[in-house]
FIZA-25456 format. One record per residue (C-alpha): x, y, z; residue in one letter. Coordinates in steps of 0.001 Angstrom, whole numbers, padded with zeros to 6 digits, always signed. Example, Ala and Ser with C-alpha at 12.3 -4.5 7.8 and 13.67 -1.06 7.14 Angstrom:
BEGIN
+012300-004500+007800A/+013670-001060+007140S/
This chain:
BEGIN
+000149-000124-000145M/+001824+003408-000969D/+001621+006646+001159N/-001251+008069-000521T/-003834+005040-000529S/-002459+004417+003568F/-003440+008379+004404Q/-006721+007824+002339D/-007538+004527+004285H/-006947+006298+007497H/-008545+009690+006901R/-009884+011405+010066T/-013537+010954+008797D/-013448+007229+008853F/-016004+005588+010357V/-014599+003092+012658Q/-017324+000465+012152G/-015435-000776+009062Q/-012235-001471+011183L/-013682-004305+012759F/-012912-006584+009945Y/-009281-005681+010218E/-008745-006284+013918I/-006623-009144+015146D/-005913-009731+018727Q/-001825-009910+018487T/-000041-006902+020195P/+000696-005550+016817G/-002987-006082+015605G/-004242-004507+018737F/-001773-001477+018249A/-002790-001038+014457R/-006216-000905+015636W/-005995+001494+018475L/-004030+003738+016124L/-006893+003653+013530S/-009208+004177+016253A/-007552+007173+017410L/-007652+009021+013998V/-010917+007909+013147A/-013818+010571+013509E/-016257+008123+015554R/-015453+004900+017070I/-018132+001818+016709A/-019111+000931+020242F/-018843-002722+019549G/-015251-002536+018361D/-014044-000715+021465A/-015932-003275+023660I/-013885-006143+021723T/-010825-004506+022350N/-011553-003422+026021V/-012272-007409+026533Q/-009038-008433+024846S/-007211-006043+027510V/-009087-007208+030339L/-008622-010888+029597A/-004701-010466+030003R/-004807-008543+033346R/-003421-010489+036506A/-006640-011406+038526E/-008353-014111+040054M/-009742-016433+037161K/-013295-016363+038800A/-013292-012467+038933T/-011810-012119+035230R/-014565-014546+033826E/-017287-012496+035779K/-016173-009417+034487R/-016058-010532+031068Q/-019579-011731+031270Q/-020747-008426+032610I/-018914-006714+029983V/-020380-008973+027333A/-023829-008568+028968H/-023449-004609+028849F/-022405-004544+025312R/-025812-006131+024193V/-027719-003997+026636F/-026273-000758+025286A/-026547-001741+021903A/-030149-002478+022191S/-030814+000967+023570A/-029160+002501+020552G/-025732+002997+021191V/-023854+002170+017828E/-020702+004851+018452H/-018868+005306+021529L/-019842+008989+021845D/-023415+008065+022285Q/-022534+006291+025428L/-024254+008073+028334Q/-024255+007650+032275S/-027784+006621+031968S/-027131+003658+030005H/-024606+002608+032902L/-027359+003310+035601Q/-030017+001586+033571D/-027822-001560+033236F/-026929-001560+036914Y/-030490-001758+037904W/-032037-003882+035160S/-034024-006827+035953A/-032455-010144+036449V/-034288-013554+035208R/-034698-016269+037674R/-036107-019812+037754R/-039104-020156+035973G/-038123-017292+033414N/-039528-014660+035850E/-038096-011010+036146M/-037003-009595+039356H/-035536-006056+040293P/-031894-006799+041247P/-030684-006293+044763S/-028468-003581+045978T/-025563-005856+045861S/-026196-006945+042398T/-026158-003605+041317A/-023100-002493+043018S/-021258-005629+041565N/-022333-004787+038072R/-020764-001086+038602Q/-017718-002344+039994S/-016840-005059+037231L/-017736-002627+034745L/-015700+000331+035820R/-012662-001337+035010A/-013942-001520+031205A/-014401+002204+031506I/-011144+002578+032812D/-009550+001082+029848V/-011329+003275+027535L/-010012+005983+029333V/-006471+004487+029451E/-006647+003770+025669M/-007501+007635+024927G/-010945+006739+023662L/-012897+008230+026158S/-012219+011206+028459D/-015218+010630+030662N/-014287+008258+033531A/-017024+009901+035715D/-019737+008086+033484I/-019641+005097+035855V/-021499+007223+038297G/-021457+007381+042060T/-020272+004187+043913S/-023473+002293+044745I/-023698+001602+048339K/-024443-002012+049488R/-027250-002560+051882D/-026085-002595+055484V/-026311-006428+055944G/-028228-008094+058605Q/-026737-010620+060812R/-026893-013868+058876T/-029656-015919+060567R/-030354-019599+060665P/-032719-020998+057995A/-035918-022356+059166T/-037089-025717+058560D/-039461-024706+055714E/-036662-022674+053916E/-034383-025689+054364L/-036906-027582+052456N/-037141-025006+049476L/-033302-025385+049473I/-033260-029134+049041R/-036099-028936+046543A/-034087-026298+044195F/-030481-027645+044796A/-030278-028937+041345E/-031015-026562+038556P/-032900-029373+036781G/-030893-029469+033484L/-027911-031608+033348G/-025558-032467+036118F/-024205-029786+038775S/-022486-030009+041984Y/-025132-027898+043966R/-026854-030657+045355S/-023212-032070+046874T/-022656-028482+048283I/-026058-028300+049959V/-025856-031774+051403A/-022456-030990+053050L/-023574-027646+054398R/-026516-029304+055989L/-023883-031373+057617A/-022388-028224+059492G/-019769-027311+056741G/-018592-023936+055921S/-017596-022958+052234A/-013930-023377+053424A/-014678-026621+055033D/-016331-027730+051859L/-013253-026561+049585A/-011076-029380+050817V/-013586-032191+051260V/-012554-035283+049454R/-014311-038360+048394A/-012643-040422+051127E/-014026-038025+053785D/-017516-039416+053007V/-018342-042485+054898D/-021684-043272+053299L/-021866-046631+055863T/-021575-044578+058787K/-023361-041644+057262T/-020706-039348+058152A/-018319-036592+056720V/-015113-035816+058356A/-014275-031994+057995F/-010514-030886+058614A/-011372-030528+062519D/-014458-032632+062921R/-016809-035561+061819T/-020615-034660+061526N/-023347-037088+060840S/-025368-036727+057441L/-029085-036587+057198D/-030794-039007+055054P/-031455-036540+052427W/-027811-035802+052024S/-026704-039095+052029V/-028930-039753+049003K/-027440-036701+047167Q/-023826-037908+047702L/-024305-041360+047150E/-023813-041271+043196A/-020916-038610+043300I/-018870-040221+045956V/-019056-043708+044175S/-017915-042193+040921E/-015050-039926+042259T/-011600-041222+042807A/-010149-040983+046311P/-008145-037768+046696G/-010288-035852+044154S/-012355-032849+045713L/-015973-033173+045820L/-017752-029737+045345C/-015103-027756+043004A/-012773-030537+041244P/-011403-028160+038583R/-010553-025174+040886V/-006951-025341+041915T/-006652-023204+045160S/-008912-023620+048411V/-009375-019702+048193E/-011293-020004+044718N/-012894-023365+045227A/-014470-021625+048423A/-015616-018474+046380H/-017045-020992+043760V/-019015-022714+046523I/-020304-019710+047970T/-021643-018369+044508V/-023138-022008+043669Q/-025188-021631+047101T/-025999-018154+046274G/-027507-019913+042939K/-029514-022199+044950V/-031237-019558+047145L/-031956-017534+044064A/-033803-020653+042340D/-035538-021037+045452A/-036942-017306+045872G/-034975-016474+048795L/-032144-014519+047620N/-033854-011319+048883H/-035050-012751+052223T/-033696-010627+055267P/-030794-012164+057158G/-030737-015250+054630L/-027205-015887+053154A/-025277-019076+052409A/-024210-019711+055719R/-027717-019611+056820S/-027983-023405+055689I/-025353-024868+058050E/-026614-022438+060819L/-030229-023866+060111G/-029145-027151+060235A/-027248-026713+063473A/-030438-024907+065276K/-032499-027641+064005L/-030563-030392+065393R/-029272-029094+068821F/-031937-026284+069649G/-030260-024303+072443D/-027428-026600+073018D/-024784-024234+072351V/-021669-026592+073102I/-023263-029094+070714A/-023925-026687+067873A/-020578-025075+068165A/-018814-028397+067979R/-020999-029015+064695F/-020309-025619+063219L/-016482-026106+063974G/-016669-022857+066154N/-013994-022048+069089N/-016339-019462+070635S/-019286-020326+072505L/-020362-016608+072493D/-020357-016395+068514A/-022216-019275+068089T/-024828-018347+070457A/-025074-015056+068846A/-025279-016713+065357A/-028009-019104+066609L/-029995-016215+068435A/-029523-018029+071476I/-029280-016547+074962D/-027135-019141+076492W/-025840-017458+079727Q/-029407-016606+080951R/
């Protein structure tokens, strides 16, 4: 390509939508695209987001966080495009605000308003994408993200009731294909926290004795939990993790287990129930098994503090 045709090809009134087909994701290809973007009159929104995702994919962060961020950015791309955003200069703060507070689809295809935590998470994850646009020189409006959404002041996590635990059992599996959700619920009903479950292996579950050995204690399994664990324990090789077998670190495994538990609560329609969280499952199991016996409940939950156990189970044990 001679000088004249090169200049003509990159003239400043060039609409960047045509550059999409020339993008490649090698460092050199990305650099050429960025140069073209900077001299173009208008930047295609979709092209900009594609390259933002490429930059974010190379950032060093936890795999689960990176995957969630990419998912949110991809959703926002579709959301903004459906609102008529074709070029980057059309993007307004209102588009981001509408996305933060857009409804979420739950089991049965029903739409529900997002929680404040969901809106805050969306904003936090999307903020990095806007920062990349600013860093690339494609936008000068970092404030478009808006004021940080403050999460609700959380109530103390309470034990799940017997009725709530029955709903959790009923919605443990999503209904399509296999997941580890019922395994997670079964072990939480046995008093295990996310950190406990992150290191449970096949040989830690004794179906004959209907018990599971956590790192610091052994707890009995209820009949429903035994049934959920039978197949996976028999099919899992000794030494293999039960709840998050494809996750390499304990920290990441505990995060995955908490996320999966949250999905069960959402499918059961309990995700907006005051005081109910992932840990409510083992707290509820402890309360139902031991009532006001704080010592037995603390042993079951692996708690060293009787005061903390009593507070978690709303027991006035020193009265």
